[in-house]
C-alpha positions in Angstrom: 121.9 131.0 163.4 118.7 129.0 163.3 117.9 126.3 165.9 115.5 123.5 166.2 113.3 125.8 168.1 112.9 128.2 165.1 111.6 125.4 162.9 108.0 125.3 162.1 105.9 122.3 163.4 105.5 120.7 160.0 109.2 120.7 159.6 109.7 119.1 163.0 107.1 116.7 162.4 108.7 115.6 159.1 112.1 115.1 161.1 110.5 113.3 164.0 108.9 110.8 161.4 112.3 109.3 160.6 113.0 108.5 164.2 112.5 104.9 165.6 109.6 104.7 167.9 111.5 104.5 171.1 113.4 107.6 170.3 110.0 109.5 169.3 108.8 108.7 172.9 112.0 109.8 174.4 112.1 113.3 172.8 108.6 113.9 174.1 110.4 114.6 177.4 112.3 117.4 176.0 109.8 120.2 176.3 106.1 120.8 176.1 106.1 121.7 172.4 107.9 118.3 171.6 105.5 116.6 173.7 102.5 118.1 171.7 104.3 117.2 168.4 104.9 113.6 169.4 101.3 113.3 170.3 100.2 114.7 166.9 98.1 112.0 164.9 100.1 112.5 161.6 103.2 111.3 163.3 101.6 107.7 164.2 100.0 106.9 160.7 102.9 104.6 159.9 104.6 102.6 162.8 107.5 100.1 162.4 108.1 98.0 165.5 110.4 95.5 163.8 113.6 97.1 165.1 112.7 96.0 168.8 112.0 92.8 170.6 108.7 94.3 171.8 107.1 92.9 174.8 103.3 92.6 174.8 103.0 95.0 177.7 104.8 97.7 175.7 102.8 96.8 172.6 99.4 97.5 174.5 100.8 100.8 176.1 101.6 102.0 172.4 98.2 101.1 171.2 96.3 102.9 173.8 98.5 105.9 174.2 99.7 106.7 170.9 98.5 104.7 167.8 94.5 104.1 168.1 92.6 105.7 165.4 95.7 107.3 163.9 97.3 104.2 162.6 97.2 103.4 158.9 100.0 100.8 158.6 101.9 98.8 161.2 105.0 96.5 161.1 105.4 94.1 163.9 108.4 91.7 164.7 107.6 88.6 166.6 109.6 86.1 168.7 109.6 82.9 166.6 113.3 82.3 167.0 113.5 83.4 170.8 112.7 80.0 172.4 109.6 78.2 173.8 109.2 80.5 176.7 109.1 83.9 174.6 105.8 85.7 174.3 103.5 85.6 171.3 101.4 87.8 169.5 98.0 86.9 171.0 94.4 87.0 169.5 93.4 89.6 172.1 96.0 92.1 170.8 95.0 91.3 167.1 91.3 91.9 168.0 92.3 95.2 169.9 94.1 96.5 166.8 90.9 95.9 165.0 88.7 97.7 167.6 91.0 100.7 168.4 92.6 101.2 164.9 89.7 101.7 162.4 92.1 103.1 159.9 94.5 100.4 159.7 95.1 99.3 156.1 98.3 97.4 156.1 99.7 95.0 158.6 103.3 93.4 158.3 104.1 90.6 160.7 107.7 89.3 160.9 109.0 86.3 162.3 105.9 85.6 164.4 104.2 82.6 165.7 100.7 82.9 164.5 99.7 79.2 165.2 97.4 80.2 167.9 96.1 83.3 166.4 92.9 82.7 164.4 92.7 84.7 161.1 89.2 85.7 162.3 90.9 88.0 164.9 92.7 90.0 162.4 91.4 93.5 161.8 88.7 93.5 159.2 89.7 96.8 157.7 93.2 95.5 156.3 93.7 95.8 152.6 97.4 94.6 152.7 98.7 91.6 154.7 102.2 90.6 154.8 103.7 87.7 156.4 107.5 87.3 156.6 108.9 84.3 158.1 105.8 83.5 160.0 104.3 80.3 161.3 100.5 79.8 160.5 98.1 77.2 161.7 96.9 74.8 159.0 93.3 76.2 159.0 94.3 79.7 158.5 93.9 80.0 154.8 91.8 76.9 153.9 88.9 77.2 151.6 86.3 76.1 154.1 87.0 78.9 156.5 84.6 82.1 157.0 84.3 83.8 153.5 83.6 87.1 155.4 86.9 87.4 156.9 89.1 90.2 155.7 86.4 91.5 153.1 88.6 94.3 151.9 92.0 92.4 151.5 93.6 93.5 148.2 97.1 92.2 148.6 98.7 89.5 150.4 102.5 88.8 150.7 103.6 85.3 151.8 107.4 85.4 152.2 109.0 82.2 153.7 105.8 80.7 155.3 106.7 77.1 155.5 103.2 76.0 156.2 101.7 77.5 153.0 100.8 74.7 150.4 98.4 74.2 147.5 95.3 73.9 149.7 95.9 77.2 151.1 96.6 78.8 147.5 93.1 77.7 146.5 91.7 78.9 149.7 92.6 82.6 148.6 89.7 82.5 146.5 87.4 83.7 149.5 89.2 87.1 149.4 87.1 88.5 146.8 88.6 91.8 146.8 92.1 90.2 146.2 93.9 91.6 143.3 97.8 91.2 144.3 99.5 88.1 145.3 103.2 87.7 146.3 104.7 84.3 146.9 108.4 84.2 148.1 110.1 81.0 149.3 106.8 79.2 149.6 108.5 75.7 148.5 105.3 73.5 149.3 103.4 75.1 146.5 103.7 72.6 143.4 103.3 73.4 139.8 100.0 71.5 139.8 98.8 73.4 142.8 99.8 76.8 141.4 97.8 76.0 138.1 94.7 75.0 140.0 94.9 78.0 142.4 95.4 80.5 139.6 92.4 79.1 137.7 90.3 80.2 140.7 92.1 83.7 141.0 91.5 84.7 137.4 90.8 88.2 138.8 94.4 88.9 139.9 96.1 91.8 138.5 99.6 91.4 140.1 101.5 88.3 140.7 104.9 87.7 142.0 106.7 84.3 142.3 110.1 84.8 143.8 112.6 82.1 145.3 110.2 79.2 145.0 110.8 75.8 143.6 108.6 76.3 140.7 110.1 76.8 137.4 109.5 80.0 135.5 108.0 78.5 132.4 105.3 76.5 134.2 104.5 79.6 136.3 104.2 81.7 133.0 102.0 79.0 131.4 99.6 79.0 134.4 99.5 82.9 134.0 98.8 82.6 130.3 95.8 80.2 131.0 94.1 81.8 133.9 95.3 85.4 134.5 94.2 87.2 131.4 93.7 90.5 133.1 97.2 90.5 135.0 98.9 93.6 134.8 102.2 93.1 136.6 104.3 89.9 136.7 107.6 89.5 138.7 109.3 86.3 138.9 112.8 84.6 139.2 114.2 83.3 136.0 114.9 79.7 137.3 113.7 77.4 134.5 112.9 80.2 132.0 113.1 79.3 128.3 112.3 81.4 125.1 109.1 79.2 124.6 108.2 79.7 128.1 108.4 83.4 127.8 106.5 83.4 124.5 103.2 82.3 126.1 102.8 85.8 127.5 102.6 87.2 123.9 99.3 88.6 123.3 98.6 89.1 127.0 95.9 91.9 126.7 96.5 93.8 129.9 100.2 93.1 130.8 102.1 96.4 131.5 104.9 95.4 133.5 107.3 92.4 133.4 110.2 91.8 135.7 112.7 89.1 135.5 115.2 88.4 138.2 118.2 86.4 138.5 121.0 85.5 139.3 120.3 81.8 138.4 120.8 81.8 134.5 120.6 78.3 132.5 121.6 77.4 129.0 117.8 77.6 128.1 117.5 81.5 129.3 116.3 83.5 126.6 118.6 85.7 124.6 118.2 89.4 124.7 116.9 89.2 121.0 114.2 86.4 122.1 113.1 88.8 124.9 112.8 91.5 122.8 110.7 89.5 120.3 108.2 88.3 122.9 107.8 91.8 124.5 107.1 93.4 121.2 104.2 90.9 121.1 102.8 92.3 124.4 100.6 95.1 123.3 100.2 97.1 126.7 103.8 96.4 127.9 105.4 99.5 129.3 107.9 98.4 131.8 110.6 95.7 131.4 112.8 95.1 134.4 115.8 92.8 134.5 117.6 92.4 137.7 120.7 90.3 138.7 121.2 88.8 135.1 124.7 90.5 134.5 123.3 92.4 131.7 123.9 96.0 132.8 126.1 98.3 130.7 126.3 95.4 128.1 125.2 95.1 124.6 122.1 93.2 125.8 120.8 96.3 127.5 121.4 98.5 124.3 119.5 95.9 122.3 116.4 96.0 124.6 116.6 99.8 125.0 116.6 100.3 121.4 114.2 97.8 120.3 111.6 98.9 123.0 111.4 102.7 122.6 107.8 102.6 123.9 108.9 101.0 127.3 110.9 101.7 130.2 113.7 99.3 130.2 115.5 98.8 133.6 118.6 96.6 133.7 120.1 96.4 137.3 122.5 94.3 139.3 121.1 91.9 142.0 118.2 93.0 143.9 118.4 93.8 147.6 118.6 91.2 150.4 115.6 92.5 152.0 112.0 91.6 150.4 110.6 95.1 151.2 111.5 96.1 147.7 108.5 94.0 146.4 106.1 96.9 147.5 
């Protein structure tokens, strides 16, 4: 009967990759072979530290001992709800990430107090930055800040960042490589601010507006005016009407459209009206409807039959986690 000792290194590495970081370090004490495998750079390309309340001292140890040049993506949890005496993510730690991790492309920060962390301290190699339930300073994303910061940033996710407002949206224009923007629960962004911001972000190719106070109609109107090259749109259906959806007709590059419930109003387009608008989108290849209660009903059959060239996905309510965006 085969044992773990009989498995090749490649299989063991694959198994170890599913272990939380704390358990990876523990198993390195089992034997010399496992210690060598835990030190393998492949195992430390993607690190998730959100499962723990990680003290800065431990973070520094992991950075120096295991991650360094191996690291490609990092998820870190902060201490925003742990009281005033809790430690904070420091500018020094962020700068060290940039210096010691030259291959770091994706950084996800959760419940972190970043009010004392200048955006200039973030690693300049980042292509994706995610902020989930984080506090940022008012100066973080303003237009007047250094335009050379994060020159490679292609995607930014702002999920329940209470300080984010219209001025910050317009400030995103300094990230000239930005192509993907996700706004989740950013209740300070107004319809006027969204229209003004998208006017200067006409190069976006993906936009998601989820759980905000903005109506779907006003969002789609701003998109149709300013984002002619957008390829993917994902938004909640609050305030969506058939005329509002029809403004996307003729969008030349739109390939994927996702509408999310569960809030359905009397103005919500019928399946036939959604079908009519989608047929007028020349490049549309994916239509996704989540949480509308249409799965296994006539509505699903109408859309699947009427859009044979599209992948039509009708699902129940989305996951509670916002990780499914990516």
